[in-house]
N, CA and C atoms as an extended XYZ file, in Angstrom:
342
Properties=species:S:1:pos:R:3:atomname:S:1:resname:S:1:resid:I:1 pbc="F F F"
N       242.521      -57.189       86.163 N   UNK     1
C       242.864      -55.940       87.163 CA  UNK     1
C       241.978      -54.921       86.330 C   UNK     1
N       242.850      -55.270       85.015 N   UNK     2
C       242.554      -54.431       83.834 CA  UNK     2
C       240.829      -54.310       83.917 C   UNK     2
N       240.764      -55.389       83.864 N   UNK     3
C       238.677      -55.832       83.757 CA  UNK     3
C       238.151      -55.108       84.860 C   UNK     3
N       238.303      -54.720       85.851 N   UNK     4
C       238.012      -54.320       86.755 CA  UNK     4
C       237.829      -52.815       86.665 C   UNK     4
N       238.750      -52.390       86.464 N   UNK     5
C       239.033      -50.600       86.064 CA  UNK     5
C       238.527      -50.029       84.857 C   UNK     5
N       238.077      -51.084       83.756 N   UNK     6
C       237.368      -50.765       82.798 CA  UNK     6
C       236.334      -51.146       83.175 C   UNK     6
N       235.486      -52.061       83.891 N   UNK     7
C       234.508      -52.326       83.829 CA  UNK     7
C       233.683      -50.687       86.151 C   UNK     7
N       234.685      -50.819       86.172 N   UNK     8
C       234.610      -49.438       86.890 CA  UNK     8
C       234.277      -48.114       86.262 C   UNK     8
N       235.556      -47.908       84.897 N   UNK     9
C       235.268      -46.714       83.880 CA  UNK     9
C       233.716      -47.267       83.386 C   UNK     9
N       233.538      -48.016       82.914 N   UNK    10
C       232.309      -47.830       82.274 CA  UNK    10
C       231.015      -47.522       83.008 C   UNK    10
N       230.721      -48.324       84.217 N   UNK    11
C       229.781      -47.584       85.164 CA  UNK    11
C       230.092      -46.448       85.611 C   UNK    11
N       230.994      -45.327       84.984 N   UNK    12
C       231.348      -43.858       85.764 CA  UNK    12
C       230.525      -42.934       84.761 C   UNK    12
N       230.871      -43.433       83.527 N   UNK    13
C       230.499      -43.218       82.475 CA  UNK    13
C       229.136      -43.147       82.568 C   UNK    13
N       228.731      -44.411       82.690 N   UNK    14
C       226.775      -44.428       82.720 CA  UNK    14
C       226.725      -43.650       83.863 C   UNK    14
N       227.296      -43.568       84.853 N   UNK    15
C       226.267      -42.656       86.257 CA  UNK    15
C       226.671      -41.166       85.681 C   UNK    15
N       227.881      -40.116       84.951 N   UNK    16
C       227.439      -39.341       84.601 CA  UNK    16
C       226.268      -39.115       83.161 C   UNK    16
N       226.160      -39.829       82.560 N   UNK    17
C       225.137      -39.792       81.712 CA  UNK    17
C       223.823      -39.970       82.086 C   UNK    17
N       223.541      -40.773       83.192 N   UNK    18
C       222.323      -40.331       83.863 CA  UNK    18
C       222.221      -39.336       84.683 C   UNK    18
N       223.280      -38.793       85.205 N   UNK    19
C       222.766      -37.453       86.322 CA  UNK    19
C       223.238      -36.152       84.765 C   UNK    19
N       223.417      -36.444       84.084 N   UNK    20
C       222.983      -35.555       82.767 CA  UNK    20
C       221.763      -35.048       82.559 C   UNK    20
N       220.997      -36.630       82.195 N   UNK    21
C       219.638      -36.936       82.318 CA  UNK    21
C       218.303      -36.449       82.845 C   UNK    21
N       219.530      -36.511       84.408 N   UNK    22
C       218.800      -36.313       85.534 CA  UNK    22
C       218.217      -34.431       85.693 C   UNK    22
N       219.262      -34.067       85.191 N   UNK    23
C       219.831      -32.300       84.810 CA  UNK    23
C       218.572      -32.113       84.391 C   UNK    23
N       218.583      -32.398       83.186 N   UNK    24
C       217.544      -32.432       82.072 CA  UNK    24
C       216.299      -32.251       82.633 C   UNK    24
N       215.428      -33.267       82.447 N   UNK    25
C       214.572      -33.379       83.719 CA  UNK    25
C       214.454      -32.706       85.043 C   UNK    25
N       215.094      -32.469       85.569 N   UNK    26
C       214.976      -31.445       86.694 CA  UNK    26
C       214.541      -29.669       86.452 C   UNK    26
N       215.618      -29.730       85.258 N   UNK    27
C       215.612      -28.081       84.342 CA  UNK    27
C       214.379      -28.365       83.934 C   UNK    27
N       212.828      -29.579       82.770 N   UNK    28
C       212.501      -29.330       82.636 CA  UNK    28
C       211.297      -28.878       83.600 C   UNK    28
N       211.069      -30.089       84.352 N   UNK    29
C       210.318      -29.847       85.676 CA  UNK    29
C       209.893      -28.433       86.133 C   UNK    29
N       211.509      -27.281       86.261 N   UNK    30
C       211.922      -26.215       86.607 CA  UNK    30
C       210.554      -25.442       85.857 C   UNK    30
N       210.926      -25.147       84.675 N   UNK    31
C       210.215      -24.633       83.382 CA  UNK    31
C       209.163      -24.418       83.411 C   UNK    31
N       208.488      -25.903       83.527 N   UNK    32
C       206.749      -26.073       83.595 CA  UNK    32
C       205.978      -24.923       84.775 C   UNK    32
N       206.911      -25.511       86.071 N   UNK    33
C       205.931      -25.071       87.441 CA  UNK    33
C       206.604      -23.296       87.219 C   UNK    33
N       207.606      -22.959       86.367 N   UNK    34
C       207.656      -21.128       86.307 CA  UNK    34
C       206.733      -20.945       85.493 C   UNK    34
N       206.279      -21.437       84.466 N   UNK    35
C       205.367      -21.457       83.534 CA  UNK    35
C       203.975      -21.355       84.206 C   UNK    35
N       203.522      -22.545       84.874 N   UNK    36
C       202.425      -22.446       85.851 CA  UNK    36
C       202.586      -21.605       86.854 C   UNK    36
N       203.693      -21.193       87.359 N   UNK    37
C       203.915      -20.255       88.315 CA  UNK    37
C       203.064      -18.615       87.650 C   UNK    37
N       203.608      -18.369       86.273 N   UNK    38
C       203.798      -17.405       85.369 CA  UNK    38
C       202.001      -17.345       85.192 C   UNK    38
N       201.238      -18.522       84.847 N   UNK    39
C       199.818      -18.638       84.293 CA  UNK    39
C       199.558      -18.676       85.756 C   UNK    39
N       199.519      -19.224       86.894 N   UNK    40
C       198.296      -19.022       88.120 CA  UNK    40
C       198.031      -17.166       88.547 C   UNK    40
N       199.067      -16.681       88.142 N   UNK    41
C       199.234      -15.370       88.743 CA  UNK    41
C       198.849      -14.168       87.826 C   UNK    41
N       198.445      -14.804       86.943 N   UNK    42
C       197.684      -14.580       85.622 CA  UNK    42
C       196.253      -14.351       86.016 C   UNK    42
N       195.887      -15.041       85.757 N   UNK    43
C       194.736      -16.104       85.956 CA  UNK    43
C       194.314      -15.415       87.779 C   UNK    43
N       194.846      -14.898       89.014 N   UNK    44
C       194.739      -14.154       89.828 CA  UNK    44
C       194.731      -12.385       89.185 C   UNK    44
N       195.491      -12.297       88.760 N   UNK    45
C       194.639      -10.727       88.142 CA  UNK    45
C       193.862      -10.988       87.634 C   UNK    45
N       193.118      -11.700       86.593 N   UNK    46
C       191.893      -11.411       86.011 CA  UNK    46
C       190.585      -11.550       87.280 C   UNK    46
N       191.519      -12.359       88.033 N   UNK    47
C       190.143      -12.213       89.013 CA  UNK    47
C       189.963      -11.119       89.578 C   UNK    47
N       190.824      -10.495       90.333 N   UNK    48
C       190.848       -9.048       90.489 CA  UNK    48
C       190.523       -8.280       89.523 C   UNK    48
N       190.891       -8.329       88.478 N   UNK    49
C       190.136       -7.096       87.387 CA  UNK    49
C       188.500       -7.453       87.557 C   UNK    49
N       188.200       -8.717       87.328 N   UNK    50
C       186.953       -8.975       87.329 CA  UNK    50
C       185.772       -8.425       88.640 C   UNK    50
N       186.856       -8.594       89.834 N   UNK    51
C       185.957       -8.074       90.987 CA  UNK    51
C       186.132       -6.721       90.687 C   UNK    51
N       187.258       -5.863       90.037 N   UNK    52
C       187.204       -4.053       90.191 CA  UNK    52
C       186.070       -3.988       89.078 C   UNK    52
N       185.732       -4.708       88.480 N   UNK    53
C       184.932       -4.274       87.494 CA  UNK    53
C       183.457       -4.072       87.670 C   UNK    53
N       183.295       -5.624       88.269 N   UNK    54
C       182.188       -5.788       89.357 CA  UNK    54
C       181.375       -4.714       89.987 C   UNK    54
N       182.328       -4.806       91.058 N   UNK    55
C       182.502       -2.825       91.917 CA  UNK    55
C       182.254       -2.036       90.950 C   UNK    55
N       182.378       -1.584       90.114 N   UNK    56
C       182.416       -0.299       89.042 CA  UNK    56
C       181.356       -0.362       88.524 C   UNK    56
N       180.776       -1.635       87.991 N   UNK    57
C       179.299       -1.610       87.737 CA  UNK    57
C       177.858       -1.213       88.765 C   UNK    57
N       178.274       -1.910       89.790 N   UNK    58
C       177.462       -1.746       90.705 CA  UNK    58
C       177.326       -0.424       91.358 C   UNK    58
N       178.861        0.424       91.296 N   UNK    59
C       178.356        1.797       91.662 CA  UNK    59
C       178.178        2.707       90.906 C   UNK    59
N       178.110        1.953       89.628 N   UNK    60
C       177.832        2.974       88.171 CA  UNK    60
C       176.065        2.576       88.447 C   UNK    60
N       175.534        1.895       89.082 N   UNK    61
C       174.105        1.727       89.465 CA  UNK    61
C       173.613        2.083       90.662 C   UNK    61
N       174.349        2.432       91.310 N   UNK    62
C       173.464        2.738       92.589 CA  UNK    62
C       174.005        2.548       93.911 C   UNK    62
N       174.663        0.821       93.887 N   UNK    63
C       175.052        0.530       94.982 CA  UNK    63
C       176.567        0.251       95.113 C   UNK    63
N       175.771       -0.005       96.709 N   UNK    64
C       177.971        0.088       97.133 CA  UNK    64
C       177.978       -1.443       98.072 C   UNK    64
N       179.363       -1.575       97.285 N   UNK    65
C       179.762       -3.410       97.824 CA  UNK    65
C       179.724       -3.093       99.519 C   UNK    65
N       180.634       -2.337      100.022 N   UNK    66
C       180.507       -2.279      101.571 CA  UNK    66
C       179.389       -2.150      102.185 C   UNK    66
N       177.918       -1.723      101.929 N   UNK    67
C       176.807       -1.529      101.940 CA  UNK    67
C       176.670       -2.731      101.797 C   UNK    67
N       176.607       -3.968      101.108 N   UNK    68
C       176.151       -4.863      100.450 CA  UNK    68
C       176.672       -6.111      101.911 C   UNK    68
N       177.897       -6.094      101.822 N   UNK    69
C       178.836       -6.861      103.109 CA  UNK    69
C       177.395       -7.019      104.901 C   UNK    69
N       177.283       -5.369      104.594 N   UNK    70
C       176.326       -5.089      106.121 CA  UNK    70
C       174.986       -5.433      105.008 C   UNK    70
N       174.525       -6.365      104.491 N   UNK    71
C       173.073       -6.652      103.887 CA  UNK    71
C       172.345       -5.133      103.769 C   UNK    71
N       172.561       -4.329      103.567 N   UNK    72
C       171.850       -2.652      102.868 CA  UNK    72
C       171.843       -2.479      101.346 C   UNK    72
N       171.013       -3.356      100.796 N   UNK    73
C       170.796       -3.126       99.548 CA  UNK    73
C       170.024       -1.787       98.875 C   UNK    73
N       170.521       -0.968       99.762 N   UNK    74
C       169.659        0.165       99.321 CA  UNK    74
C       170.544        0.956       97.963 C   UNK    74
N       169.238        2.086       97.266 N   UNK    75
C       170.267        2.123       96.247 CA  UNK    75
C       170.132        3.721       96.124 C   UNK    75
N       171.803        4.140       95.593 N   UNK    76
C       171.613        5.730       95.633 CA  UNK    76
C       172.447        6.212       94.433 C   UNK    76
N       171.468        7.044       93.614 N   UNK    77
C       171.589        7.379       92.703 CA  UNK    77
C       172.921        8.454       92.213 C   UNK    77
N       174.095        7.859       92.058 N   UNK    78
C       175.465        8.342       91.870 CA  UNK    78
C       175.059        9.531       91.052 C   UNK    78
N       176.099       10.924       91.510 N   UNK    79
C       175.818       12.115       90.859 CA  UNK    79
C       176.721       12.043       89.561 C   UNK    79
N       176.957       12.961       89.082 N   UNK    80
C       177.354       13.332       87.705 CA  UNK    80
C       178.895       13.449       87.629 C   UNK    80
N       179.430       13.822       89.074 N   UNK    81
C       181.073       13.465       89.182 CA  UNK    81
C       181.189       12.552       89.892 C   UNK    81
N       180.282       11.913       90.288 N   UNK    82
C       180.402       10.041       90.583 CA  UNK    82
C       180.757        9.114       89.642 C   UNK    82
N       179.482        9.416       88.250 N   UNK    83
C       179.865        8.917       87.582 CA  UNK    83
C       181.043        8.998       86.607 C   UNK    83
N       181.395       10.228       86.266 N   UNK    84
C       182.583       10.456       85.968 CA  UNK    84
C       184.059       10.367       86.577 C   UNK    84
N       184.037       10.006       87.608 N   UNK    85
C       185.221        9.566       88.409 CA  UNK    85
C       185.279        8.093       88.314 C   UNK    85
N       183.820        7.402       87.996 N   UNK    86
C       184.046        6.150       88.211 CA  UNK    86
C       184.357        5.893       86.751 C   UNK    86
N       184.080        6.665       85.461 N   UNK    87
C       183.862        5.923       84.364 CA  UNK    87
C       186.021        6.339       83.672 C   UNK    87
N       186.850        7.225       84.697 N   UNK    88
C       188.070        7.041       84.884 CA  UNK    88
C       188.621        6.198       85.010 C   UNK    88
N       188.112        5.595       85.983 N   UNK    89
C       188.553        4.407       86.888 CA  UNK    89
C       188.387        3.028       86.208 C   UNK    89
N       187.069        3.478       85.534 N   UNK    90
C       187.232        2.173       84.260 CA  UNK    90
C       188.345        2.196       83.307 C   UNK    90
N       188.636        3.651       82.886 N   UNK    91
C       189.509        3.464       81.820 CA  UNK    91
C       190.990        3.613       82.274 C   UNK    91
N       190.741        3.625       83.228 N   UNK    92
C       192.331        2.672       83.992 CA  UNK    92
C       192.578        1.782       83.576 C   UNK    92
N       191.627        1.083       84.779 N   UNK    93
C       191.397       -0.486       84.751 CA  UNK    93
C       191.511       -1.157       83.259 C   UNK    93
N       190.769       -0.646       82.817 N   UNK    94
C       191.241       -1.168       80.671 CA  UNK    94
C       192.308       -1.014       80.576 C   UNK    94
N       192.694        0.249       80.896 N   UNK    95
C       194.878        0.465       80.288 CA  UNK    95
C       195.699       -0.528       80.888 C   UNK    95
N       195.316       -0.632       82.284 N   UNK    96
C       196.130       -1.850       83.413 CA  UNK    96
C       195.543       -3.046       82.783 C   UNK    96
N       195.061       -3.559       82.022 N   UNK    97
C       194.059       -4.955       82.367 CA  UNK    97
C       194.842       -5.186       80.663 C   UNK    97
N       194.843       -4.359       79.862 N   UNK    98
C       195.724       -4.439       78.354 CA  UNK    98
C       197.104       -4.748       78.675 C   UNK    98
N       197.658       -4.022       79.366 N   UNK    99
C       199.372       -4.003       79.717 CA  UNK    99
C       199.519       -5.128       80.219 C   UNK    99
N       198.667       -5.787       81.077 N   UNK   100
C       198.910       -6.727       81.573 CA  UNK   100
C       198.912       -7.950       80.930 C   UNK   100
N       198.028       -8.033       80.111 N   UNK   101
C       197.573       -9.126       79.091 CA  UNK   101
C       198.768       -9.247       78.252 C   UNK   101
N       199.675       -7.627       77.351 N   UNK   102
C       200.069       -7.994       76.790 CA  UNK   102
C       201.651       -8.332       77.806 C   UNK   102
N       201.570       -7.764       78.854 N   UNK   103
C       202.511       -8.471       79.743 CA  UNK   103
C       202.747      -10.157       79.620 C   UNK   103
N       201.873      -10.768       80.103 N   UNK   104
C       201.056      -12.152       79.840 CA  UNK   104
C       201.980      -12.738       78.562 C   UNK   104
N       201.202      -13.039       77.490 N   UNK   105
C       201.420      -13.267       76.743 CA  UNK   105
C       202.200      -13.312       75.825 C   UNK   105
N       202.903      -12.152       76.035 N   UNK   106
C       205.285      -11.790       75.766 CA  UNK   106
C       205.802      -12.954       76.678 C   UNK   106
N       205.109      -12.989       78.146 N   UNK   107
C       205.999      -13.616       78.729 CA  UNK   107
C       205.831      -15.784       78.410 C   UNK   107
N       204.575      -15.688       78.286 N   UNK   108
C       204.441      -17.195       77.566 CA  UNK   108
C       205.062      -17.193       76.014 C   UNK   108
N       205.102      -16.561       75.591 N   UNK   109
C       205.609      -16.718       73.878 CA  UNK   109
C       207.265      -16.519       74.329 C   UNK   109
N       208.072      -16.400       75.504 N   UNK   110
C       209.704      -16.067       75.405 CA  UNK   110
C       209.580      -17.554       75.991 C   UNK   110
N       208.672      -17.556       76.843 N   UNK   111
C       208.429      -19.585       77.697 CA  UNK   111
C       208.614      -20.262       76.279 C   UNK   111
N       208.084      -20.159       75.211 N   UNK   112
C       207.136      -21.216       73.979 CA  UNK   112
C       206.386      -21.059       73.993 C   UNK   112
N       205.336      -21.247       74.794 N   UNK   113
C       204.216      -21.975       75.321 CA  UNK   113
C       203.798      -21.172       74.312 C   UNK   113
N       202.347      -22.193       73.360 N   UNK   114
C       201.680      -21.480       72.485 CA  UNK   114
C       200.319      -21.005       73.507 C   UNK   114
C-alpha cells in the first residue's frame, strides 16, 4: 500500500513539473507570436508610408493616382500652392514615420529583441 501511494505521489510530482514546463513553453510561444504581430504591423505601416510617399511624388511631378487607375496618364503642372501643400503633407508624413519608427524600436527593446 505504501508503495502504491509513493508511486502515485511521484507521478503527481512529475505531472506538475511537466505542466510547468508546458506553461513556460506556451508563454514563450505567446511572446514570439506577439513579437511577430508587432513586426507585421510595423511592416504594414512601412508599406502604407511608402505608398503615400509615392503618391506625393507623383503629385509633385504633376500626375494623379486616381487618373492612373482610370488609365489617364496626362501630366498637369501643379500650382505653387499645391506644391506647398504637398511639401507640408510630406513633412507631416515624415514626422509620423519617425515617431512610428521610434515606437517600434522601443517596443522591440521592451520585448528583448535585438
